[in-house]
N, CA, C and O atoms as a MOPAC input file, in Angstrom:
PM7 MOZYME 1SCF
protein

 N     -4.91000 1    39.22300 1   -37.36700 1
 C     -3.80300 1    38.67500 1   -36.84000 1
 C     -3.82400 1    38.33500 1   -35.55000 1
 O     -4.69800 1    38.77000 1   -34.80000 1
 N     -2.89500 1    37.54300 1   -35.15500 1
 C     -2.67200 1    37.24600 1   -33.69400 1
 C     -1.83700 1    38.27000 1   -32.85000 1
 O     -1.06300 1    39.04800 1   -33.40700 1
 N     -2.00400 1    38.25000 1   -31.56600 1
 C     -1.80700 1    39.11900 1   -30.68700 1
 C     -0.00800 1    38.86300 1   -30.31800 1
 O      0.37200 1    37.78700 1   -29.85500 1
 N      0.79600 1    39.81400 1   -30.55500 1
 C      2.07000 1    39.82100 1   -30.00300 1
 C      2.46500 1    39.80900 1   -28.51400 1
 O      2.16300 1    40.77700 1   -27.81600 1
 N      3.10200 1    38.79700 1   -28.01600 1
 C      3.35400 1    38.81500 1   -26.65700 1
 C      4.96600 1    39.41700 1   -26.35400 1
 O      6.02200 1    38.90700 1   -26.72600 1
 N      4.77900 1    40.57300 1   -25.61500 1
 C      6.42500 1    41.01700 1   -25.42900 1
 C      6.74300 1    41.01500 1   -23.69200 1
 O      6.04500 1    41.43800 1   -22.77000 1
 N      8.08900 1    40.35600 1   -23.68400 1
 C      9.31400 1    40.66100 1   -24.72200 1
 C      9.45400 1    39.60400 1   -25.70100 1
 O      9.11000 1    38.49700 1   -25.28700 1
 N      9.90400 1    39.66600 1   -26.99300 1
 C     10.36300 1    38.53000 1   -27.94200 1
 C     11.66900 1    38.60200 1   -27.96900 1
 O     12.36700 1    39.60700 1   -28.10300 1
 N     11.96800 1    37.55100 1   -27.84300 1
 C     13.58800 1    36.63500 1   -27.87500 1
 C     13.97800 1    36.77300 1   -29.27800 1
 O     13.23800 1    36.38100 1   -30.18000 1
 N     15.52500 1    37.51400 1   -29.56900 1
 C     16.15000 1    37.23700 1   -30.89400 1
 C     17.61200 1    36.87000 1   -30.56500 1
 O     18.10100 1    36.99200 1   -29.44200 1
 N     18.10100 1    36.52300 1   -31.38500 1
 C     19.71900 1    35.85300 1   -31.58200 1
 C     19.97100 1    36.19300 1   -32.75400 1
 O     19.18100 1    36.59200 1   -33.60900 1
 N     21.32000 1    36.01000 1   -32.83500 1
 C     22.74800 1    35.88000 1   -34.15300 1
 C     22.31400 1    34.53300 1   -34.29900 1
 O     21.67800 1    33.88200 1   -33.47000 1
 N     22.80700 1    34.07900 1   -35.70000 1
 C     22.56500 1    32.76900 1   -36.21000 1
 C     23.57000 1    31.46100 1   -35.29200 1
 O     23.23100 1    30.28000 1   -35.36300 1
 N     24.62200 1    31.84400 1   -34.58900 1
 C     25.09300 1    31.18100 1   -33.84600 1
 C     24.79800 1    31.17000 1   -32.35200 1
 O     25.33100 1    30.35700 1   -31.59700 1
 N     23.68400 1    32.36200 1   -31.83400 1
 C     23.14800 1    32.25100 1   -30.68500 1
 C     24.42500 1    32.77200 1   -29.42800 1
 O     24.29800 1    32.62800 1   -28.21200 1
 N     25.54500 1    33.34900 1   -30.09500 1
 C     26.62200 1    34.16600 1   -29.40400 1
 C     25.94300 1    35.44600 1   -28.81500 1
 O     26.31100 1    35.97300 1   -27.76600 1
 N     25.04000 1    35.83800 1   -29.50100 1
 C     24.26000 1    37.33800 1   -29.26600 1
 C     23.01900 1    37.12600 1   -29.10100 1
 O     22.53700 1    36.40300 1   -29.97200 1
 N     22.13700 1    37.57000 1   -28.11500 1
 C     20.80500 1    37.12400 1   -27.64500 1
 C     20.50600 1    38.49100 1   -27.32500 1
 O     21.31300 1    39.36700 1   -27.01400 1
 N     19.04900 1    38.59300 1   -27.45300 1
 C     18.26900 1    39.91600 1   -27.28400 1
 C     16.91500 1    39.97000 1   -26.72900 1
 O     16.20800 1    39.09600 1   -27.23100 1
 N     16.49300 1    40.48000 1   -26.12500 1
 C     14.80600 1    40.74300 1   -25.82300 1
 C     14.17500 1    42.19000 1   -26.16800 1
 O     14.59500 1    43.21300 1   -25.62800 1
 N     13.14100 1    42.18200 1   -27.10500 1
 C     12.25800 1    43.28900 1   -27.51000 1
 C     11.17900 1    43.48900 1   -26.80600 1
 O     10.06600 1    43.03400 1   -27.06900 1
 N     11.62700 1    44.53900 1   -25.40100 1
 C     10.23100 1    44.63100 1   -24.55800 1
 C      8.97600 1    45.07300 1   -24.90600 1
 O      7.89500 1    44.79900 1   -24.38500 1
 N      9.29800 1    45.97700 1   -26.09200 1
 C      7.94500 1    46.73800 1   -26.80200 1
 C      8.04700 1    46.78300 1   -28.49700 1
 O      8.99900 1    46.50800 1   -29.22900 1
 N      6.66400 1    47.24700 1   -28.82000 1
 C      6.73900 1    47.12300 1   -30.28300 1
 C      7.28300 1    47.87400 1   -30.94600 1
 O      7.13500 1    49.03100 1   -30.55200 1
 N      8.11500 1    47.71900 1   -32.16200 1
 C      8.82300 1    48.50200 1   -33.18000 1
 C      8.15000 1    50.04400 1   -32.95100 1
 O      6.99600 1    49.95100 1   -32.53400 1
 N      8.55600 1    51.26400 1   -33.10900 1
 C      7.73600 1    52.14900 1   -34.20200 1
 C      7.72300 1    52.33100 1   -35.35500 1
 O      7.03000 1    53.17800 1   -35.91900 1
 N      8.55700 1    51.49400 1   -35.93100 1
 C      8.00600 1    51.73500 1   -37.44500 1
 C      8.97100 1    50.41300 1   -38.03400 1
 O      9.92100 1    49.93200 1   -37.41600 1
 N      8.64900 1    50.11900 1   -38.91100 1
 C      9.45600 1    49.00900 1   -39.76400 1
 C      9.60400 1    49.40200 1   -41.15700 1
 O      8.56200 1    49.57200 1   -41.78900 1
 N     10.75400 1    49.58200 1   -41.76500 1
 C     11.20200 1    49.85800 1   -42.75700 1
 C     12.01300 1    48.88900 1   -44.03800 1
 O     12.96400 1    48.24300 1   -43.59600 1
 N     11.80300 1    48.75700 1   -45.23100 1
 C     12.17200 1    48.29300 1   -46.37600 1
 C     13.09300 1    49.14700 1   -46.74900 1
 O     12.52900 1    50.14100 1   -47.20700 1
 N     14.59200 1    49.27900 1   -46.78700 1
 C     15.40900 1    49.90400 1   -47.43600 1
 C     15.97500 1    49.42900 1   -48.25800 1
 O     16.75200 1    48.48700 1   -48.10500 1
 N     15.67700 1    50.04600 1   -49.44700 1
 C     16.64300 1    49.73200 1   -50.98700 1
 C     17.92100 1    50.27100 1   -51.29200 1
 O     18.47400 1    49.87200 1   -52.31700 1
 N     18.33800 1    50.89800 1   -50.75400 1
 C     19.64600 1    51.37000 1   -50.97300 1
 C     21.08300 1    50.23600 1   -51.23100 1
 O     21.14900 1    49.15800 1   -50.64000 1
 N     21.88700 1    50.59900 1   -51.96000 1
 C     22.76700 1    49.29400 1   -52.64400 1
 C     23.27100 1    49.52800 1   -51.47000 1
 O     23.80400 1    48.44700 1   -51.21900 1
 N     23.50500 1    50.35100 1   -50.39000 1
 C     24.40400 1    49.43200 1   -49.24900 1
 C     23.23500 1    48.51100 1   -48.14100 1
 O     23.72700 1    47.91000 1   -47.18700 1
 N     22.35200 1    48.48800 1   -48.27100 1
 C     21.32700 1    47.58600 1   -47.95900 1
 C     20.99000 1    46.44800 1   -48.92400 1
 O     20.41100 1    45.42900 1   -48.54800 1
 N     21.29200 1    46.61800 1   -49.90500 1
 C     21.34800 1    45.61400 1   -50.77500 1
 C     22.89400 1    44.47300 1   -50.82600 1
 O     22.97700 1    43.43000 1   -51.47400 1
 N     23.57300 1    44.85900 1   -50.26400 1
 C     24.99000 1    44.28800 1   -50.25800 1
 C     24.50600 1    43.68900 1   -48.63100 1
 O     24.79600 1    42.53100 1   -48.33200 1
 N     23.86100 1    44.46100 1   -47.77800 1
 C     23.99200 1    43.71900 1   -46.48500 1
 C     23.24000 1    42.94700 1   -46.47200 1
 O     23.69500 1    42.03500 1   -45.78100 1
 N     22.06100 1    42.64100 1   -46.91100 1
 C     20.89200 1    41.62700 1   -47.25100 1
 C     21.53500 1    40.57800 1   -48.17100 1
 O     21.17900 1    39.42500 1   -47.92900 1
 N     22.25700 1    40.71400 1   -49.00200 1
 C     22.52000 1    40.02900 1   -50.34500 1
 C     21.09400 1    39.73300 1   -50.96000 1
 O     20.81900 1    38.56300 1   -51.22700 1
 N     20.19100 1    40.71500 1   -51.19100 1
 C     19.10900 1    40.60700 1   -51.43900 1
 C     18.72100 1    42.10300 1   -51.92200 1
 O     19.60400 1    42.95400 1   -52.03400 1
 N     17.28200 1    42.40600 1   -52.22100 1
 C     16.78000 1    43.43700 1   -52.83300 1
 C     16.51000 1    44.48600 1   -52.17500 1
 O     16.30700 1    45.59100 1   -52.67900 1
 N     16.48200 1    44.17500 1   -50.81400 1
 C     16.34500 1    45.25300 1   -49.83700 1
 C     16.33600 1    44.64800 1   -47.96800 1
 O     15.95600 1    43.55400 1   -47.54900 1
 N     16.78400 1    45.58800 1   -47.34100 1
 C     17.02800 1    45.03200 1   -45.84800 1
 C     15.80800 1    45.54800 1   -45.43300 1
 O     15.24900 1    46.48700 1   -46.00100 1
 N     15.20200 1    44.72800 1   -44.06600 1
 C     14.31100 1    45.00100 1   -43.39600 1
 C     15.18300 1    45.64000 1   -41.90100 1
 O     16.24100 1    45.18100 1   -41.47100 1
 N     14.47300 1    46.68900 1   -41.35900 1
 C     15.06600 1    47.57000 1   -40.07900 1
 C     13.77200 1    47.66700 1   -39.40800 1
 O     12.79000 1    48.02200 1   -40.05900 1
 N     13.66400 1    47.33500 1   -37.95300 1
 C     12.80900 1    47.78700 1   -37.00500 1
 C     13.11000 1    49.05300 1   -36.32900 1
 O     14.19000 1    49.05100 1   -35.73800 1
 N     12.49100 1    50.02700 1   -36.27600 1
 C     12.93900 1    50.92600 1   -35.52400 1
 C     12.38600 1    50.83700 1   -34.13300 1
 O     11.17200 1    50.88000 1   -33.93400 1
 N     13.41500 1    50.69200 1   -33.00700 1
 C     12.68200 1    50.68500 1   -31.63500 1
 C     13.80300 1    51.76900 1   -30.69500 1
 O     14.95500 1    52.14900 1   -30.89900 1
 N     12.70200 1    52.03700 1   -29.49100 1
 C     13.63600 1    52.73900 1   -28.64200 1
 C     14.73800 1    52.00600 1   -27.56300 1
 O     14.55000 1    51.14300 1   -26.70600 1
 N     15.67000 1    52.55700 1   -27.88400 1
 C     16.89300 1    52.36300 1   -27.06700 1
 C     16.39000 1    51.25900 1   -25.43900 1
 O     16.94100 1    50.26700 1   -24.96000 1
 N     15.24800 1    51.96500 1   -25.04400 1
 C     15.11200 1    51.61800 1   -23.49800 1
 C     14.17400 1    50.22000 1   -23.77900 1
 O     13.63400 1    49.55100 1   -22.89800 1
 N     14.14300 1    50.04900 1   -24.74400 1
 C     13.05800 1    48.89900 1   -25.25400 1
 C     13.60100 1    47.48900 1   -25.68000 1
 O     13.00300 1    46.51200 1   -26.12900 1
 N     14.67000 1    47.65800 1   -25.45100 1
 C     15.60400 1    46.41700 1   -25.80000 1
 C     16.60300 1    46.00000 1   -25.34100 1
 O     17.49500 1    46.84300 1   -25.24700 1
 N     16.91700 1    44.66100 1   -24.88300 1
 C     18.33100 1    44.58700 1   -23.81700 1
 C     19.00000 1    43.53700 1   -25.02800 1
 O     18.35800 1    42.87900 1   -25.84600 1
 N     20.60400 1    43.60700 1   -24.85400 1
 C     21.36400 1    42.89500 1   -25.73500 1
 C     22.44200 1    41.79000 1   -24.62900 1
 O     22.87400 1    42.21400 1   -23.55700 1
 N     22.64100 1    40.82500 1   -24.97800 1
 C     23.43600 1    40.18700 1   -24.05900 1
 C     24.59000 1    39.42000 1   -25.26600 1
 O     24.27400 1    38.93300 1   -26.35200 1
 N     25.77500 1    39.49600 1   -24.74700 1
 C     26.76400 1    38.72000 1   -25.42300 1
 C     27.63800 1    39.92300 1   -26.10000 1
 O     27.28200 1    41.10100 1   -26.06600 1
 N     28.88400 1    39.43400 1   -26.74300 1
 C     30.02800 1    40.59500 1   -27.34300 1
 C     29.45200 1    40.84300 1   -28.74000 1
 O     29.08700 1    40.04400 1   -29.60200 1
 N     29.47400 1    42.13400 1   -28.71700 1
 C     29.23300 1    42.41500 1   -30.49900 1
 C     30.54800 1    43.11000 1   -30.76400 1
 O     31.41700 1    43.52300 1   -29.99600 1
 N     30.42900 1    43.11700 1   -32.16000 1
 C     31.78100 1    44.16900 1   -32.96100 1
 C     30.97900 1    44.88800 1   -33.51900 1
 O     29.77300 1    44.68600 1   -33.65900 1
 N     31.91400 1    46.21900 1   -34.05200 1
 C     31.40700 1    47.32300 1   -34.43700 1
 C     32.07400 1    47.64900 1   -35.71000 1
 O     33.27000 1    47.41200 1   -35.87900 1
 N     31.25700 1    48.23500 1   -36.69000 1
 C     31.57200 1    48.89000 1   -38.01000 1
 C     30.66600 1    50.25000 1   -38.36600 1
 O     29.59600 1    50.63100 1   -37.89000 1
 N     31.34000 1    50.70100 1   -39.17300 1
 C     30.43800 1    52.12300 1   -39.55400 1
 C     30.81600 1    52.82800 1   -40.73900 1
 O     31.95100 1    52.67400 1   -41.19100 1
 N     30.00200 1    53.57400 1   -41.28200 1
 C     30.39000 1    54.36800 1   -42.66300 1
 C     29.75800 1    55.94000 1   -42.60700 1
 O     29.15100 1    56.30000 1   -41.59800 1
 N     29.85800 1    56.43500 1   -43.23400 1
 C     29.14300 1    57.62000 1   -43.26300 1
 C     28.15400 1    57.63400 1   -44.45500 1
 O     28.58300 1    57.40400 1   -45.58500 1
 N     26.83300 1    57.89900 1   -44.23700 1
 C     25.65200 1    57.57800 1   -45.05000 1
 C     25.70900 1    59.01700 1   -45.96200 1
 O     26.38200 1    60.02300 1   -45.73500 1
 N     24.87400 1    58.78300 1   -46.94100 1
 C     25.02200 1    59.95900 1   -47.95500 1
 C     24.18800 1    61.22900 1   -46.85100 1
 O     24.57200 1    62.39100 1   -46.98300 1
 N     23.60000 1    61.06800 1   -46.30000 1
 C     23.23000 1    62.67200 1   -45.56600 1
 C     24.00700 1    63.04400 1   -44.42400 1
 O     23.59800 1    63.89300 1   -43.63200 1
 N     25.23200 1    62.39100 1   -44.27500 1
 C     26.14000 1    62.80900 1   -43.59000 1
 C     26.54300 1    62.36200 1   -42.33000 1
 O     27.59300 1    62.68300 1   -41.77300 1
 N     25.55700 1    61.50200 1   -41.83300 1
 C     25.26800 1    60.75400 1   -40.67900 1
 C     25.74900 1    59.56300 1   -40.58700 1
 O     25.58400 1    58.65200 1   -41.39900 1
 N     26.55200 1    59.52400 1   -39.28200 1
 C     27.68000 1    58.15200 1   -39.03100 1
 C     26.40800 1    56.99200 1   -38.92900 1
 O     25.40600 1    57.24700 1   -38.25900 1
 N     26.58600 1    55.49000 1   -39.78100 1
 C     25.80500 1    54.14600 1   -39.77300 1
 C     26.41200 1    53.48400 1   -39.25500 1
 O     27.46500 1    53.26700 1   -39.85400 1
 N     26.28100 1    52.86200 1   -38.13700 1
 C     26.87300 1    52.31700 1   -37.19200 1
 C     26.34200 1    50.85000 1   -37.32600 1
 O     25.13800 1    50.70700 1   -37.53800 1
 N     27.09000 1    49.83000 1   -37.22700 1
 C     26.78000 1    48.48800 1   -37.53500 1
 C     27.08000 1    47.34200 1   -36.11200 1
 O     28.23500 1    46.92900 1   -36.01600 1
 N     26.34300 1    46.99900 1   -35.35600 1
 C     26.72100 1    46.07100 1   -34.71500 1
 C     26.74100 1    44.61500 1   -34.91700 1
 O     25.73900 1    44.39800 1   -35.59700 1
 N     27.30500 1    43.56300 1   -34.70700 1
 C     27.25500 1    42.28100 1   -35.22300 1
 C     28.30000 1    41.09300 1   -34.39100 1
 O     29.39600 1    41.16500 1   -33.83500 1
 N     27.34200 1    40.04200 1   -34.64000 1
 C     28.00000 1    39.04500 1   -33.70900 1
 C     29.69400 1    39.07600 1   -34.48300 1
 O     30.02300 1    39.17700 1   -35.66500 1
 N     30.54400 1    38.93500 1   -33.16900 1
 C     32.31300 1    38.40600 1   -33.70900 1
 C     32.63400 1    36.84600 1   -34.29100 1
 O     33.65600 1    36.46100 1   -34.85900 1
 N     31.29200 1    36.00600 1   -33.92200 1
 C     31.61200 1    34.85800 1   -34.65800 1
 C     30.86500 1    34.21200 1   -35.66100 1
 O     31.36800 1    33.34100 1   -36.37100 1
 N     29.39600 1    34.67600 1   -35.79200 1
 C     29.06400 1    34.24600 1   -37.19300 1
 C     28.91700 1    35.38500 1   -37.91400 1
 O     28.55300 1    35.25700 1   -39.08300 1
 N     29.12000 1    36.48700 1   -37.47300 1
 C     28.76300 1    37.70200 1   -38.37600 1
 C     27.35200 1    38.43300 1   -38.83300 1
 O     27.23500 1    39.29800 1   -39.70200 1
 N     26.52200 1    37.97100 1   -38.17800 1
 C     25.34300 1    38.36700 1   -38.28300 1
 C     24.99100 1    39.64900 1   -37.50300 1
 O     25.15200 1    39.84800 1   -36.29900 1
 N     24.38800 1    40.62800 1   -38.60100 1
 C     24.22000 1    41.98300 1   -38.11200 1
 C     23.14400 1    41.80600 1   -37.32900 1
 O     22.26400 1    41.00800 1   -37.65100 1
 N     23.07500 1    42.70000 1   -35.94400 1
 C     22.07800 1    42.67100 1   -35.07900 1
 C     21.21600 1    44.21500 1   -35.25200 1
 O     20.01000 1    44.44900 1   -35.32800 1
 N     22.34600 1    45.06400 1   -35.27400 1
 C     21.48200 1    46.30900 1   -35.12000 1
 C     22.36400 1    47.25600 1   -35.76500 1
 O     23.57200 1    47.02100 1   -35.78400 1
 N     21.82300 1    48.44700 1   -36.36800 1
 C     22.42400 1    49.60700 1   -36.80900 1
 C     22.23100 1    50.52800 1   -35.65500 1
 O     21.48900 1    50.18300 1   -34.73500 1
 N     22.90300 1    51.78000 1   -35.63500 1
 C     22.80000 1    53.03300 1   -34.86200 1
 C     23.48200 1    54.44400 1   -35.33000 1
 O     24.58200 1    54.52400 1   -35.87700 1
 N     22.65700 1    55.49900 1   -35.02400 1
 C     23.45600 1    56.82600 1   -35.44100 1
 C     23.80200 1    57.24200 1   -34.26000 1
 O     22.99400 1    57.68600 1   -33.44500 1
 N     25.25600 1    57.11400 1   -34.03100 1
 C     25.48000 1    57.81400 1   -32.87100 1
 C     24.91600 1    59.27600 1   -31.99100 1
 O     24.88300 1    59.52400 1   -30.78500 1
 N     24.57300 1    59.94800 1   -33.01100 1
 C     24.01100 1    60.97200 1   -32.78800 1
 C     22.56500 1    60.82900 1   -32.15100 1
 O     22.34400 1    61.64000 1   -31.25100 1
 N     21.67600 1    60.06100 1   -32.41300 1
 C     20.57100 1    59.57500 1   -31.84600 1
 C     20.71900 1    58.32700 1   -31.26100 1
 O     20.23000 1    57.45400 1   -31.97700 1
 N     21.38400 1    57.75500 1   -29.85800 1
 C     21.32900 1    57.26800 1   -29.09300 1
 C     19.98000 1    56.32700 1   -28.24400 1
 O     19.94500 1    55.26800 1   -27.61600 1
 N     18.96000 1    57.38000 1   -28.63800 1
 C     17.85300 1    56.79900 1   -28.43800 1
 C     16.91800 1    55.92300 1   -29.21400 1
 O     15.85600 1    55.55000 1   -28.71600 1
 N     17.31600 1    55.56600 1   -30.50500 1
 C     16.96100 1    54.75600 1   -31.45400 1
 C     18.02500 1    53.62800 1   -31.86600 1
 O     19.23500 1    53.83000 1   -31.96600 1
 N     17.40500 1    52.46600 1   -32.07700 1
 C     18.10300 1    51.35100 1   -32.37000 1
 C     17.38700 1    50.77100 1   -33.71400 1
 O     16.18400 1    50.52700 1   -33.62800 1
 N     17.92900 1    50.58100 1   -34.71800 1
 C     17.63300 1    50.15400 1   -35.66100 1
 C     17.76200 1    48.34400 1   -36.12600 1
 O     18.39300 1    47.72100 1   -36.98000 1
 N     17.03100 1    48.07700 1   -35.30600 1
 C     17.19900 1    46.62300 1   -35.28700 1
 C     16.92500 1    45.88100 1   -36.55300 1
 O     15.96100 1    46.21600 1   -37.24100 1
 N     17.79400 1    44.78400 1   -36.95100 1
 C     17.48900 1    43.85000 1   -37.68400 1
 C     16.57800 1    42.35800 1   -37.74600 1
 O     16.98100 1    41.20600 1   -37.90800 1
 N     15.12800 1    42.91800 1   -37.53900 1
 C     14.30100 1    41.90800 1   -37.13200 1
 C     14.13500 1    40.59700 1   -37.71400 1
 O     13.16800 1    39.92400 1   -37.35800 1
 N     14.88700 1    40.18300 1   -38.49600 1
 C     15.07800 1    38.72500 1   -38.91900 1
 C     15.59200 1    37.69200 1   -38.03800 1
 O     15.59900 1    36.46200 1   -38.08300 1
 N     16.04300 1    38.61100 1   -37.18000 1
 C     17.18000 1    37.91500 1   -35.79100 1
 C     16.02000 1    37.54400 1   -35.08400 1
 O     16.34300 1    36.84900 1   -34.12000 1
 N     14.95300 1    37.69600 1   -35.15100 1
 C     13.73100 1    37.68400 1   -34.07000 1
 C     13.56000 1    36.09000 1   -34.03400 1
 O     13.91200 1    35.39000 1   -34.98400 1
 N     13.05300 1    35.63000 1   -32.98500 1
 C     12.43000 1    34.15200 1   -32.88100 1
 C     11.06000 1    33.95200 1   -33.36700 1
 O     10.57500 1    32.87400 1   -33.71300 1
 N     10.55000 1    34.96500 1   -33.35900 1
 C      8.68600 1    35.31500 1   -33.62300 1
 C      8.91300 1    36.52100 1   -34.63000 1
 O      8.88700 1    37.67700 1   -34.20700 1
 N      9.17200 1    36.18400 1   -36.19200 1
 C      9.15400 1    37.30900 1   -37.18500 1
 C      7.96800 1    37.55600 1   -37.62700 1
 O      7.96200 1    38.16700 1   -38.69500 1
 N      6.85700 1    37.27300 1   -37.14400 1
 C      5.45900 1    37.87500 1   -37.48300 1
 C      5.32100 1    39.11500 1   -37.38300 1
 O      4.36900 1    39.56300 1   -38.02300 1
 N      6.18400 1    40.15200 1   -36.56700 1
 C      5.98200 1    41.70900 1   -36.67000 1
 C      6.35300 1    42.10000 1   -38.21000 1
 O      5.83900 1    43.00200 1   -38.87100 1
 N      7.44100 1    41.13600 1   -38.63900 1
 C      8.19800 1    41.63800 1   -39.71300 1
 C      6.97100 1    42.18200 1   -41.10500 1
 O      6.91800 1    41.55700 1   -42.16400 1
 N      6.37200 1    43.01100 1   -40.91300 1
 C      5.73100 1    43.75900 1   -41.89500 1
 C      5.92600 1    45.32800 1   -42.36700 1
 O      5.26500 1    46.24900 1   -41.88500 1
 N      6.97700 1    45.49700 1   -43.42500 1
 C      7.14400 1    47.03600 1   -43.46800 1
 C      5.87400 1    48.06800 1   -43.74500 1
 O      4.87800 1    47.94300 1   -44.45800 1
 N      6.32000 1    49.11800 1   -42.89600 1
 C      5.17100 1    50.09000 1   -42.81600 1
 C      5.56000 1    51.18900 1   -43.72400 1
 O      4.87500 1    52.16800 1   -44.01900 1
 N      7.02000 1    50.83100 1   -44.21900 1
 C      7.22000 1    52.15100 1   -45.21100 1
 C      8.77100 1    51.59900 1   -46.13200 1
 O      9.43800 1    50.61900 1   -45.80000 1
 N      9.03300 1    52.38100 1   -47.14700 1
 C     10.08700 1    51.81900 1   -48.00500 1
 C     10.60700 1    52.97400 1   -48.35600 1
 O     10.04100 1    53.92600 1   -48.89200 1
 N     12.01000 1    52.82600 1   -47.94400 1
 C     12.77900 1    53.96300 1   -48.24700 1
 C     13.86600 1    53.61400 1   -49.35500 1
 O     14.09800 1    52.46000 1   -49.71500 1
 N     14.42600 1    54.60500 1   -49.79200 1
 C     15.57300 1    54.93900 1   -50.71400 1
 C     15.14500 1    53.78200 1   -52.04500 1
 O     15.72500 1    52.86300 1   -52.62300 1
 N     14.01500 1    54.33300 1   -52.10700 1
 C     13.28600 1    53.67700 1   -53.65600 1
 C     13.80600 1    54.17200 1   -54.82600 1
 O     13.61100 1    53.49000 1   -55.83300 1
 N     14.42100 1    55.19700 1   -54.93300 1
 C     15.15800 1    55.59300 1   -56.08100 1
 C     16.20300 1    54.54000 1   -56.36000 1
 O     16.67700 1    54.39900 1   -57.48800 1
 N     16.60500 1    53.70600 1   -55.19500 1
 C     17.74600 1    52.72100 1   -55.98300 1
 C     16.95000 1    51.35900 1   -55.86200 1
 O     17.71000 1    50.45800 1   -55.50600 1
 N     15.82100 1    50.99600 1   -56.02600 1
 C     15.11800 1    49.80300 1   -55.93400 1
 C     15.19000 1    48.92400 1   -57.50100 1
 O     15.28400 1    49.34500 1   -58.65400 1
 N     15.10600 1    47.64400 1   -56.98000 1
 C     15.15800 1    46.58900 1   -58.00600 1
 C     13.88000 1    46.96100 1   -58.88100 1
 O     12.82700 1    47.22200 1   -58.30000 1
 N     13.96900 1    46.99200 1   -60.47700 1
 C     12.90900 1    47.46600 1   -61.04900 1
 C     12.14700 1    46.22600 1   -60.81100 1
 O     10.97400 1    46.59800 1   -60.76800 1
 N     12.19200 1    44.86300 1   -60.62100 1
 C     11.48300 1    43.80000 1   -60.88200 1
 C     10.64000 1    43.51000 1   -59.27000 1
 O      9.83600 1    42.59100 1   -59.11000 1
 N     11.00900 1    44.44200 1   -58.25200 1
 C     10.01900 1    44.47900 1   -57.04400 1
 C      9.21700 1    45.16400 1   -56.92000 1
 O      9.52000 1    46.33000 1   -56.66400 1
 N      7.89100 1    44.82200 1   -57.03000 1
 C      6.74000 1    45.75500 1   -56.64800 1
 C      6.48200 1    45.97200 1   -55.49900 1
 O      6.40100 1    44.94300 1   -54.82800 1
 N      6.19500 1    47.52800 1   -54.60200 1
 C      6.02400 1    47.82500 1   -53.57800 1
 C      4.55200 1    47.69400 1   -53.28600 1
 O      3.76800 1    48.10400 1   -54.14200 1
 N      4.12500 1    47.20700 1   -52.25700 1
 C      2.74100 1    46.73200 1   -52.30000 1
 C      2.04700 1    47.88400 1   -52.09700 1
 O      2.77200 1    48.73900 1   -51.58800 1
 N      0.67900 1    48.33000 1   -52.33500 1
 C     -0.31800 1    49.35000 1   -52.59600 1
 C     -0.50400 1    49.59000 1   -50.88100 1
 O     -0.64800 1    48.72200 1   -50.02100 1
 N     -0.44300 1    51.21300 1   -50.70400 1
 C     -0.79900 1    51.61200 1   -49.28600 1
 C      0.61400 1    51.59500 1   -48.60400 1
 O      0.41500 1    52.20900 1   -47.55500 1
 N      1.26500 1    51.41200 1   -48.61800 1
 C      2.63700 1    51.65000 1   -48.01000 1
 C      3.34000 1    52.89500 1   -48.36600 1
 O      3.40200 1    53.31500 1   -49.52200 1
 N      3.89400 1    53.50200 1   -47.29800 1
 C      4.74800 1    54.77000 1   -47.37900 1
 C      5.88200 1    54.45000 1   -48.11200 1
 O      6.62900 1    53.51000 1   -47.84500 1
 N      6.07000 1    55.55000 1   -49.42100 1
 C      7.65400 1    55.11400 1   -49.99300 1
 C      8.37600 1    56.45000 1   -50.02300 1
 O      7.67800 1    57.46400 1   -50.03700 1
 N      9.73700 1    56.56400 1   -50.03600 1
 C     10.59900 1    57.68600 1   -49.72100 1
 C     11.82400 1    57.64400 1   -51.03400 1
 O     12.62400 1    56.70900 1   -51.05700 1
 N     11.86100 1    58.51100 1   -51.87300 1
 C     13.07900 1    58.00500 1   -52.69200 1
 C     14.42000 1    58.00600 1   -52.06300 1
 O     15.40800 1    57.35600 1   -52.40600 1
 N     14.27900 1    58.91600 1   -51.00000 1
 C     15.46000 1    58.76400 1   -50.16200 1
 C     15.53300 1    58.36200 1   -48.69100 1
 O     14.87200 1    57.39300 1   -48.31600 1
 N     16.15200 1    58.91800 1   -47.99400 1
 C     16.16900 1    58.73700 1   -46.57500 1
 C     15.39600 1    59.88600 1   -45.59500 1
 O     15.71200 1    61.07000 1   -45.48200 1
 N     14.31200 1    59.19000 1   -44.93800 1
 C     13.13900 1    60.13200 1   -44.48700 1
 C     13.87400 1    60.88100 1   -42.99500 1
 O     14.09600 1    62.05700 1   -42.70800 1
 N     14.06900 1    59.80400 1   -42.37800 1
 C     14.45100 1    60.20300 1   -41.06200 1
 C     16.26300 1    60.23000 1   -40.96600 1
 O     16.82100 1    60.54900 1   -39.91600 1

């Protein structure tokens, strides 16, 4: 595997929101919940959990939030022009950013270390062997 040199740059589709990821993610999760299926318009959504201190954002973002099944607020930040979701955050845990890593210029770091909400997984998708799985939200 190639060495990843940080910082990594990322942006929304139109380039109105950009960012720099200064350090490797703590974890990368593939979430199979129905809300993430809607968000990604696919079988699951990928999230890179990063320390808030390890990322710098530039540009205006809009805010949207919903109540998660565990009672936590799941807030989303997105570009007001193209609508591209950039990250999620639980306001009760501001030290963690849940980055949508497909917005990175170099997406080679996107290899899930865990699959969550497998209780809502599409039956046709097979989770690779050796990856942690959780039927619901582990964190």
